[in-house]
C-alpha positions in Angstrom: 149.9 -153.9 21.6 150.3 -150.6 23.4 147.9 -149.5 26.1 146.8 -146.5 24.1 145.9 -148.7 21.2 143.9 -151.1 23.4 142.0 -148.1 24.9 141.2 -146.8 21.4 139.9 -150.2 20.3 137.7 -150.5 23.5 136.4 -147.0 22.9 135.5 -147.8 19.3 133.8 -151.0 20.3 131.7 -149.1 22.9 130.8 -146.5 20.2 129.7 -149.3 17.8 127.7 -151.0 20.6 126.0 -147.6 21.4 125.1 -147.0 17.8 123.6 -150.6 17.4 121.5 -150.2 20.6 120.3 -146.8 19.6 119.3 -148.0 16.1 117.5 -151.0 17.5 115.5 -148.9 20.0 114.6 -146.3 17.4 113.5 -148.9 14.8 111.5 -150.9 17.3 109.6 -147.7 18.5 108.8 -146.8 14.8 107.4 -150.3 14.2 105.1 -149.9 17.2 103.8 -146.5 15.9 103.4 -147.8 12.4 100.9 -150.6 13.2 98.0 -149.5 11.0 94.7 -151.3 11.2 94.2 -151.2 7.4 92.6 -154.7 7.5 89.6 -152.9 9.0 88.9 -150.8 5.9 85.8 -151.8 3.9 82.2 -152.6 4.1 81.2 -155.4 6.5 77.9 -157.3 7.1 77.2 -159.3 10.3 76.8 -163.0 9.8 75.5 -164.0 13.2 72.8 -161.3 13.5 69.4 -161.6 15.2 66.7 -163.0 12.9 65.0 -160.2 10.9 67.9 -157.7 11.5 71.0 -156.8 9.4 74.0 -155.1 11.0 76.7 -153.4 9.0 80.0 -151.6 9.7 81.8 -149.5 7.1 85.4 -148.3 7.7 87.6 -145.9 5.8 91.1 -144.6 6.4 90.9 -140.8 6.8 94.6 -140.4 7.5 97.5 -142.4 8.9 96.4 -141.3 12.3 92.6 -141.7 11.9 90.1 -144.3 10.7 86.4 -143.6 10.5 83.6 -146.1 10.9 79.9 -146.2 10.8 77.9 -149.0 12.5 74.2 -149.5 12.1 71.5 -152.1 12.4 68.4 -152.3 10.1 65.1 -154.1 10.9 63.4 -154.3 7.6 64.0 -150.8 6.3 64.2 -149.0 9.7 67.4 -148.1 11.3 67.2 -149.3 14.9 70.8 -148.6 16.0 73.5 -146.3 14.7 76.9 -145.3 15.9 79.9 -143.4 14.6 83.4 -144.8 15.3 86.9 -143.3 15.0 90.3 -144.8 15.7 92.7 -142.0 16.7 96.4 -142.2 16.9 98.3 -139.7 19.1 102.0 -140.4 19.1 101.6 -144.2 18.9 98.7 -144.2 21.5 95.6 -145.4 19.8 92.1 -144.9 21.1 88.6 -145.7 19.9 85.9 -143.0 20.0 82.3 -144.0 19.9 79.5 -141.4 19.3 75.8 -141.6 18.8 75.2 -144.0 21.6 75.6 -141.7 24.6 75.1 -138.0 24.8 78.9 -137.5 24.8 81.6 -139.4 23.0 82.9 -142.4 24.8 86.6 -143.2 24.6 88.3 -146.6 24.8 92.1 -146.8 25.2 94.0 -149.5 23.4 95.5 -152.0 25.9 96.8 -154.5 23.2 97.5 -154.4 19.5 98.8 -156.7 16.9 99.1 -156.5 13.1 95.6 -158.0 12.8 93.7 -157.0 15.9 93.3 -154.8 19.0 91.6 -154.6 22.4 90.5 -151.4 23.9 89.0 -150.6 27.3 87.1 -148.1 29.3 86.6 -149.4 32.8 84.2 -146.5 33.7 81.8 -147.2 30.9 78.6 -149.1 31.9 78.7 -151.5 28.9 80.8 -152.4 27.2 84.0 -152.1 29.2 86.1 -153.8 26.5 85.9 -153.8 22.7 88.0 -156.0 20.5 88.5 -156.3 16.8 90.4 -159.2 15.1 90.9 -159.9 11.4 90.9 -163.7 11.0 91.0 -165.5 7.6 89.3 -162.7 5.8 86.6 -162.1 8.4 86.2 -159.4 11.0 85.5 -160.6 14.5 84.3 -157.9 16.9 83.5 -158.4 20.6 82.0 -156.1 23.2 82.1 -157.3 26.9 82.2 -156.6 30.6 82.8 -158.8 33.6 79.4 -160.6 33.2 78.6 -160.8 29.5 80.1 -160.6 26.0 78.5 -160.2 22.5 80.4 -161.4 19.4 79.9 -159.9 16.0 81.1 -162.0 13.1 81.4 -159.9 9.9 82.2 -160.8 6.3 83.1 -158.3 3.6 80.1 -157.0 1.8 80.4 -157.3 -2.0 
């Protein structure tokens, strides 16, 4: 084997290795951006509510980069709590926007995400500082928390 032939083979192997690494990086980045919380879509009713109250969340997919939710609690026929929720994706960076609770929207940045759940955080918010949603065995488990307390919301799909 001549020296020129060996150099050509090494160069080709390096090109192939570069292509494989580039492809792997590009596809892994796309997978991260394509995590869509479609499991959230639907009408949900809280199972572990305070006696005499009924809490609901309704979620729709507005686009591949936005989900819209509405959460509310009824006591008899009166609405005693209401909030609007939006999940927003900006170049793979998801955030949760909550309106209707404070005078201005409150934003929570995603700090973890899987195919069936996410955790978001806003350390500057009084309460909650963390919000999580997980889809487990057909149920939606939401939790709001800070350093000293946490409240869990167990939802089932509403028929």
